[in-house]
N, C-alpha and C positions, 0 to 999 in steps of 0.2 A: 894722447889723452889716456889717463889711467882708468882701468876697468875696476868697478867695485862689484863684488859678489854679495848678494843679500840672501840670507837664509830665513825662511819663514816657517815657524812652528805653528801648525793649525790643527785644530780638532773640530770635526764636524759632528754636531750633536743635535738631537731633537728633544722634544718634551718627554719622549718615552725612555730616553737614555737615563740610566741610574748609575751613580758613582758611590762607592764606599768612601769613607774618610781618607783612607790611604790613596785611593785613586784620585780623589779631588786634590789632595796635597800634591801629587805628581803632576796633575794637569795644570795646577796653578803655580807650581814650583815654590810651594810654601810649606812651612812646618805645621804639624798638627796643632800646636799650641795657638798659632795665629788664627787658624780656622775655628778652633773650639771657642776662642774669644769672640769671634764673629757670630757664632751660634748663640753664645751666652748673651750677646747684645741684641739678638733678634734679626741680625742682618741675613743670616742663613737659617732656614727652617727645615731640618732634615726629618725624614720619617724614621721612626725607631726611638727607643728609650735611652740607649747607652751609645757612646761613641763607636763601639765595635759592632753595633747593630745599625747605625745610621746609614741612610740612603739619601742621596741628594739628587734632585732632578737635573736635567740638562740645563735648564734656566739658571740653576744655582751656580753653574760654572761661570757663566757670564757675570753674574752678580758678585761672586767671590773675586774674580779677577778685577772687576771695577773697584770693589772695596779695598783690595790689597793695593791697587794702583793709587787710589786716593790717600790711603794711609801712608804710603811711601812718599808720594809727591808733596803732600801737604803736612807731613809729619804729624798725623793724627793718631790718637789713641783709639781703642776699639769703640768707645762710646761716642767720640767725635765722628768717627767713620760712620757709625750707625745713623747719626743725626744728618750728616751730609747725604747719605744714600736715601734716607727717607725724604729729605727736601727735594732731591733730584727727581724722585719718583712722583712726588706731588706736583712739581713743575711740569713734568711730562704729561700727567693726567689732566692738568688744567689746560695745557696747550692742545691736547687732543679734544677736550671739551669745546674749546674756542673754535677749533677747526671744524668740528661737527656742526657747530652753530653758524658756521660761515663767517665768523668774525676774525679769522686769522688766515 
């Protein structure tokens, strides 16, 4: 039987973790133009006025990775990615509401 080695690249972050644009690019393995496009579409909401001042929360890392994965897997442009991310968030909120009401 052949043995397969699997490497896992993991980053542990919490809500207090802050990323610069360059750090987020490295963590997501994406170029800055793709992340700036996600900011322009409202998918990511950094603190700061200019890209060199931007700071992203730990939650932005998960959101950025999900958006980049959707963009790649579904061949979406930034506005399509933003729409899908918004719809997925709305579905999650509705499911949580149903769960709290004991209907799910």
